[in-house]
TORMAR-354065 format. One line per field, with one value per residue (C-alpha): residue number from 1; x, y, z. Coordinates in Angstrom, 1 decimal, m for minus. Example, Ala and Ser with C-alpha at 12.3 -4.5 7.8 and 13.67 -1.06 7.14 Angstrom:
BEGIN
lodo = 1,2
x = 12.3,13.7
y = m4.5,m1.1
z = 7.8,7.1
% end
This chain:
BEGIN
lodo = 1,2,3,4,5,6,7,8,9,10,11,12,13,14,15,16,17,18,19,20,21,22,23,24,25,26,27,28,29,30,31,32,33,34,35,36,37,38,39,40,41,42,43,44,45,46,47,48,49,50,51,52,53,54,55,56,57,58,59,60,61,62,63,64,65,66,67,68,69,70,71,72,73,74,75,76,77,78,79,80,81,82,83,84,85,86,87,88,89,90,91,92,93,94,95,96,97,98,99,100,101,102,103,104,105,106,107,108,109,110,111,112,113,114,115,116,117,118,119,120,121,122,123,124,125,126,127,128,129,130,131,132,133,134,135,136,137,138,139,140,141,142,143,144,145,146,147,148,149,150,151,152,153,154,155,156,157,158,159,160,161,162,163,164,165,166,167,168,169,170,171,172,173,174,175,176,177,178,179,180,181,182,183,184,185,186,187,188,189,190,191,192,193,194,195,196,197,198,199,200,201,202,203,204,205,206,207,208,209,210,211,212,213,214,215,216,217,218,219,220,221,222,223,224,225,226,227,228,229,230,231,232,233,234,235,236,237,238,239,240,241,242,243,244,245,246,247,248,249,250,251,252,253,254,255,256,257,258,259,260,261,262,263,264,265,266,267,268,269,270,271,272,273,274,275,276,277,278,279,280,281,282,283,284,285,286,287,288,289,290,291,292,293,294,295,296,297,298,299,300,301,302,303,304,305,306,307,308,309,310,311,312,313,314,315,316,317,318,319,320,321,322,323,324,325,326,327,328,329,330,331,332,333,334,335,336,337,338,339,340,341,342,343,344,345,346,347,348,349,350,351,352,353,354,355,356,357
x = 55.5,52.7,50.5,51.0,49.5,46.9,45.8,46.4,44.5,41.6,41.3,41.0,38.1,35.9,36.8,35.5,32.2,32.0,32.0,29.7,26.7,27.5,26.9,24.0,22.2,23.3,21.2,18.6,17.8,18.2,15.9,13.2,13.5,13.2,10.4,8.5,9.1,8.0,4.6,3.8,4.7,2.3,m0.3,m0.4,m0.4,m3.4,m5.4,m4.7,m6.0,m8.9,m9.8,m9.1,m11.6,m14.3,m13.9,m14.4,m17.1,m19.1,m18.6,m19.8,m23.2,m23.4,m22.5,m25.3,m27.9,m27.8,m28.6,m31.2,m33.9,m36.2,m39.7,m41.2,m44.7,m47.4,m49.4,m50.8,m53.6,m55.4,m55.9,m54.8,m51.0,m51.1,m52.2,m49.5,m46.9,m48.2,m48.1,m44.4,m43.2,m45.1,m43.0,m40.1,m39.9,m41.0,m38.2,m35.4,m34.9,m34.5,m36.8,m37.5,m41.0,m41.3,m44.5,m45.2,m47.0,m49.7,m51.0,m49.7,m46.5,m44.7,m41.1,m41.6,m41.7,m38.4,m36.6,m37.5,m36.0,m33.0,m32.7,m33.4,m30.3,m27.7,m28.4,m26.9,m29.5,m28.8,m32.1,m34.9,m38.8,m40.8,m44.6,m44.5,m46.9,m46.6,m45.0,m42.1,m41.6,m38.8,m37.0,m34.2,m34.1,m33.9,m31.4,m29.0,m29.7,m28.7,m25.5,m24.5,m25.2,m28.1,m31.4,m34.3,m37.7,m41.1,m44.1,m47.9,m47.8,m46.1,m42.9,m42.9,m40.0,m39.6,m38.7,m36.4,m34.5,m33.9,m32.8,m30.0,m32.0,m33.4,m35.5,m35.8,m39.3,m43.0,m45.2,m48.7,m52.2,m53.5,m55.6,m57.4,m58.6,m59.8,m61.8,m63.2,m64.1,m66.2,m68.0,m68.7,m70.2,m72.4,m73.8,m74.7,m76.4,m77.9,m78.7,m78.2,m78.3,m76.2,m72.9,m70.5,m66.6,m64.7,m60.9,m58.1,m55.7,m55.0,m52.7,m52.1,m51.5,m53.5,m56.5,m56.3,m56.2,m58.9,m61.2,m60.2,m61.0,m64.4,m65.6,m65.0,m66.9,m69.6,m69.8,m69.8,m72.8,m75.0,m74.2,m74.0,m70.6,m72.1,m68.9,m65.5,m64.2,m61.1,m61.5,m58.0,m58.3,m59.9,m63.0,m64.4,m63.5,m65.2,m68.1,m68.8,m68.1,m70.5,m73.1,m72.8,m73.4,m76.4,m77.8,m76.8,m78.1,m81.2,m81.4,m78.0,m77.7,m74.0,m70.6,m67.4,m64.6,m60.9,m60.2,m62.3,m61.6,m63.4,m66.4,m66.8,m67.5,m69.4,m71.5,m72.3,m73.4,m75.8,m77.1,m77.0,m79.4,m81.6,m81.1,m79.6,m82.2,m81.4,m77.9,m75.2,m71.6,m68.5,m65.0,m61.7,m58.9,m61.2,m60.1,m61.4,m63.9,m65.3,m65.8,m67.6,m69.6,m70.2,m71.6,m73.9,m75.4,m74.3,m71.3,m72.6,m69.0,m65.2,m62.7,m60.0,m56.3,m53.5,m51.5,m49.2,m48.7,m47.5,m45.0,m43.8,m43.2,m41.3,m38.9,m38.2,m37.1,m35.4,m33.4,m32.5,m31.1,m28.7,m28.0,m27.1,m24.7,m27.1,m25.4,m27.4,m28.4,m30.4,m31.0,m32.9,m36.7,m38.3,m41.0,m44.0,m45.8,m49.2,m50.7,m54.4,m57.5,m60.9,m64.6,m66.1,m69.6,m72.3,m72.2,m68.6,m67.7,m67.5,m64.5,m62.3,m63.5
y = 92.5,93.5,94.5,90.8,89.4,91.6,90.7,86.9,87.2,89.1,86.4,83.3,85.6,85.8,82.2,81.5,83.2,82.2,78.3,79.0,80.6,77.6,75.1,76.9,77.1,73.3,72.2,74.5,73.3,69.5,69.9,71.7,68.9,66.4,67.9,68.2,65.1,63.2,65.5,64.4,60.7,60.9,63.0,60.2,57.2,59.0,59.5,56.0,54.6,56.8,55.8,52.1,52.4,54.4,51.6,48.9,50.5,51.0,47.2,46.0,48.1,47.0,43.6,44.1,45.7,42.6,39.6,37.6,35.7,32.8,32.1,28.5,28.3,26.3,26.0,28.9,26.9,28.6,31.5,32.4,31.6,33.5,36.6,36.3,35.7,38.8,40.7,39.3,41.0,44.4,44.6,43.5,46.0,48.7,48.1,47.5,43.8,40.6,38.0,35.1,33.2,29.5,27.4,23.9,22.2,20.6,19.5,16.2,16.5,16.0,14.9,17.4,20.1,18.9,18.6,22.4,23.3,21.6,23.4,26.8,25.3,25.2,28.8,32.0,33.0,34.4,33.1,30.9,31.4,28.1,26.9,22.8,20.6,18.6,18.8,16.6,17.0,19.8,18.9,16.9,20.2,22.7,20.7,20.9,24.6,25.1,23.1,25.9,28.4,29.6,30.9,29.6,30.8,28.6,30.5,29.7,26.0,24.3,22.6,19.5,21.6,18.5,16.2,18.9,19.5,15.8,15.7,18.2,21.7,24.6,27.8,31.3,31.5,30.3,33.1,32.1,32.4,31.4,28.5,27.0,30.6,30.3,27.5,28.9,31.9,30.1,27.9,30.8,32.6,29.2,28.5,32.2,32.1,28.9,28.3,24.6,21.7,19.5,20.9,19.4,20.1,19.9,19.6,20.0,17.1,14.5,15.1,18.6,20.7,24.0,21.8,20.1,23.3,24.8,21.7,21.3,25.0,25.2,21.6,22.6,26.0,23.9,21.3,23.9,25.7,22.8,21.7,18.5,17.4,15.0,14.6,15.8,14.6,15.5,17.7,17.9,21.4,20.6,22.3,19.2,16.4,18.8,19.3,15.3,14.8,17.4,16.2,12.5,14.5,16.3,13.3,11.3,13.9,15.9,17.9,19.5,23.2,24.3,23.6,24.9,24.6,24.6,26.8,28.8,26.7,23.7,26.1,27.4,23.9,22.9,25.9,24.3,21.1,22.9,24.9,21.7,20.3,23.2,24.0,27.5,28.3,25.8,25.1,28.2,27.5,29.4,29.2,30.2,32.8,35.7,35.2,37.5,34.6,33.8,37.9,38.1,35.2,36.6,39.8,38.0,36.5,33.1,32.1,33.1,33.9,33.3,33.8,35.7,36.0,38.8,36.3,39.0,40.2,36.8,36.9,40.2,39.5,36.3,38.1,40.7,38.2,36.5,39.9,40.4,37.1,37.6,41.0,39.9,36.7,33.9,30.8,27.1,26.4,23.3,23.8,27.1,27.1,28.2,31.1,31.6,34.7,35.2,37.6,38.4,36.9,38.6,37.6,38.9,38.9,40.3,43.0,44.0,42.3,45.9,46.8,43.7,43.8
z = 27.0,29.6,26.6,25.2,28.2,28.6,25.1,25.9,29.1,27.5,24.5,27.3,29.0,25.4,24.6,28.1,27.6,24.2,25.4,28.5,26.0,23.5,26.4,27.9,24.4,23.6,26.9,26.7,23.1,24.0,27.2,24.8,22.2,25.0,26.6,23.2,22.2,25.6,25.3,21.8,22.5,25.6,23.9,21.1,23.2,25.3,21.8,21.0,24.1,23.8,20.4,21.1,24.3,21.9,19.6,22.0,23.7,20.1,19.4,22.9,22.1,18.5,19.9,22.0,19.9,17.3,19.7,18.6,20.4,19.3,20.4,19.8,20.2,19.9,16.3,14.6,13.4,17.0,16.8,20.5,19.1,16.0,18.0,20.4,17.6,15.8,19.2,19.8,16.2,16.9,20.2,18.9,16.2,18.5,21.1,18.0,19.3,16.9,17.5,15.6,15.8,15.3,16.0,15.9,12.9,15.1,18.3,17.7,16.1,19.6,18.3,15.6,18.0,19.8,16.3,16.4,19.1,18.5,15.4,16.9,19.5,16.5,15.5,17.2,19.3,23.1,24.7,23.6,25.1,24.4,24.9,24.8,23.3,26.3,29.5,28.9,25.4,25.1,28.3,26.3,24.1,26.9,28.6,25.4,25.6,28.9,28.2,25.6,27.8,26.6,28.9,28.3,29.6,29.7,27.5,29.2,28.7,31.5,31.4,34.3,36.3,38.7,35.5,34.0,37.3,37.1,33.8,34.7,33.3,34.5,33.1,33.8,34.7,33.6,32.5,32.2,33.4,36.6,35.0,37.4,38.0,34.4,34.9,38.1,36.5,33.6,36.5,38.5,35.5,34.5,38.2,38.2,34.5,34.9,38.8,38.7,36.5,34.2,32.5,30.5,30.2,26.8,28.0,25.5,24.8,27.7,30.1,29.2,32.2,31.0,30.1,33.3,35.2,33.5,33.9,37.5,38.2,36.4,37.8,41.4,40.7,39.3,42.1,44.9,43.2,43.0,39.1,38.3,35.7,33.8,31.6,31.4,27.8,25.5,22.5,21.8,20.9,17.6,16.4,14.5,17.1,19.5,17.6,17.3,20.9,22.4,19.8,21.4,25.0,24.2,22.5,25.9,28.2,26.7,29.8,29.4,30.4,29.7,28.4,29.4,26.8,27.5,24.7,21.9,18.9,20.8,22.4,18.4,17.6,20.4,19.3,16.1,17.8,19.9,17.0,15.0,17.8,17.7,21.7,21.7,24.1,26.2,26.5,27.0,25.8,27.5,26.0,26.8,25.5,23.9,20.4,17.7,16.1,20.0,20.6,17.6,18.5,21.6,20.2,17.9,20.8,19.8,22.4,26.1,27.3,27.1,29.7,28.1,28.6,27.6,25.7,24.1,27.5,28.6,25.5,26.2,30.0,28.6,26.4,29.0,31.5,28.8,27.8,31.6,32.0,29.3,30.5,33.7,32.6,33.0,34.5,35.0,38.5,38.5,42.4,41.8,42.0,38.8,39.7,38.1,37.2,36.4,33.8,35.0,32.8,32.3,31.6,28.2,27.9,25.7,28.3,28.0,24.7,22.7,25.4,23.9,20.4
% end
């Protein structure tokens, strides 16, 4: 009997130990499996999040790299704007920036330039730079661009800022040359060259702000230097018209000593009128813009001088401001005062023309 009881107790102890071992192994296995599954799930989630973030960053970078900008210039018949267009395209290629350059068909196609701007606005451009034919012809288009959240920069030729504000629009900035200083530089040079005497001024189109400022700067310098301004007439930025205007002025003022022209295209026409009248020894001609043809003429001893502008520098600065405004998340603020940035001008004469060729 005692042996039977001992055997029963031994069996119970063995069963108990086996049960404990079985429970311990089950618990350990369950814990290990749970921990492994949790870790794997967390790792998978983290990897997915990292991949999504990387993809989003890549898409954002790609989107920024494909932003496009538009520039609307004045007619390319004027070499000044052709040089600017070429400079913009070269700079954009170097910087890997997408820029499309447009130009007005002619100086007189005012409505047509506005239609061009409206067409540009309908396309997918992040920002637009404009050089208007007149101070007001693009105002309604600029307002439309603003309403679509598109920032606009003013290139060289000023928009009427007060009229734009009244219409509910705004621009980032005007980048230009101090055109009154351009005219003064030419006027001072004429005074230094001829001393005193009669001078005529050939303006651009009537009402054009750039023309007005250049002509006013020249007239003030000439009068201050003791010269007489006998006429200041528009040549409409046109070579042939300027030739005709100059021919009439030469005929009515036989003792004329100099012409100041608000751009080089007109200056070359005026030079032709002076040559036709056989007065190259009496009358000097000074232009503006330092286009290639004018510099060649100065080098050849024909035009006496031209006041140059860094037109490519103006355009590049406009694009830099435009890109920055987009990066900064530009918002329309009609009350903001539009700043003006001036790019330096320079005088080109026979003494330094080789430096600018």
